[in-house]
C-alpha positions in Angstrom: 18.9 -44.1 -85.8 17.7 -43.8 -82.2 15.0 -46.4 -81.7 12.6 -45.6 -78.9 11.0 -48.6 -77.3 8.1 -48.9 -74.9 10.6 -49.7 -72.2 12.4 -46.4 -72.5 9.1 -44.5 -71.6 7.8 -44.0 -68.1 5.7 -47.0 -67.1 1.9 -46.6 -66.7 2.1 -48.4 -63.4 4.7 -49.9 -61.0 3.4 -52.5 -58.6 4.5 -53.2 -55.0 7.1 -55.7 -56.2 8.7 -53.1 -58.5 7.4 -54.6 -61.7 6.8 -51.9 -64.4 3.7 -52.1 -66.5 3.0 -50.4 -69.9 -0.4 -50.6 -71.7 -0.1 -52.5 -75.0 -2.6 -50.7 -77.2 -2.0 -52.8 -80.3 -2.5 -56.2 -78.7 -5.5 -54.9 -76.6 -7.1 -53.6 -79.8 -6.5 -56.9 -81.6 -8.1 -58.8 -78.7 -11.1 -56.5 -78.3 -11.9 -55.9 -82.0 -14.1 -58.5 -83.7 -12.5 -61.2 -85.8 -14.1 -62.5 -89.1 -16.8 -64.3 -87.0 -17.5 -61.3 -84.8 -15.8 -62.8 -81.8 -14.3 -60.3 -79.3 -12.4 -60.7 -76.0 -12.7 -58.7 -72.8 -8.9 -58.7 -72.4 -6.3 -56.0 -71.7 -2.6 -56.5 -72.7 0.4 -55.0 -71.0 4.2 -55.0 -71.5 5.9 -55.8 -68.2 9.4 -55.7 -66.9 10.3 -57.2 -63.5 13.1 -55.9 -61.2 15.6 -58.4 -62.8 14.9 -56.9 -66.3 12.8 -59.8 -67.6 10.4 -58.5 -70.2 7.2 -60.1 -71.4 3.6 -59.3 -72.5 0.7 -60.3 -70.3 -3.0 -60.8 -71.0 -5.3 -59.6 -68.2 -9.0 -60.7 -67.9 -11.2 -59.8 -64.9 -8.1 -58.5 -63.1 -6.0 -61.7 -63.4 -3.2 -62.6 -65.6 -4.4 -65.4 -67.9 -1.4 -65.9 -70.2 1.9 -64.3 -71.3 4.4 -64.4 -74.1 7.7 -62.6 -74.8 6.8 -62.0 -78.4 4.1 -60.2 -80.3 3.5 -63.2 -82.4 3.0 -65.4 -79.3 0.5 -63.0 -77.9 -1.3 -63.0 -81.3 -1.5 -66.8 -81.3 -2.8 -66.8 -77.8 -5.5 -64.2 -78.6 -6.5 -66.1 -81.8 -6.7 -69.4 -79.8 -8.9 -67.7 -77.1 -11.2 -66.3 -79.8 -11.5 -69.8 -81.5 -12.3 -71.4 -78.1 -14.9 -68.7 -77.4 -16.5 -69.3 -80.9 -16.6 -73.0 -80.4 -18.2 -72.6 -77.0 -20.8 -70.2 -78.4 -21.6 -72.6 -81.3 -21.9 -75.5 -78.8 -24.2 -73.5 -76.6 -26.4 -72.4 -79.5 -26.8 -76.1 -80.6 -27.8 -77.1 -77.1 -30.6 -74.6 -77.0 -32.3 -75.9 -80.2 
């Protein structure tokens, strides 16, 4: 069976250092869709491969890399953690306004 991976497709972008970037739709959707508490993140996820062949996933917020992981599970944990922190911050803010 011929397994096609994201890395066998043309990249969406190649930066000036030669790093290849592919949009990670599933992780981006997971970050941007509300969790059980309605928390969403303004994050975009990409698969990247540098010139040496190192592959990872990165999370971009406001044009900057905020975190990365080599596994889908790792990215999921990071996204879940960021959502939890956002929820706790929102709860703290709402208690301070009462």
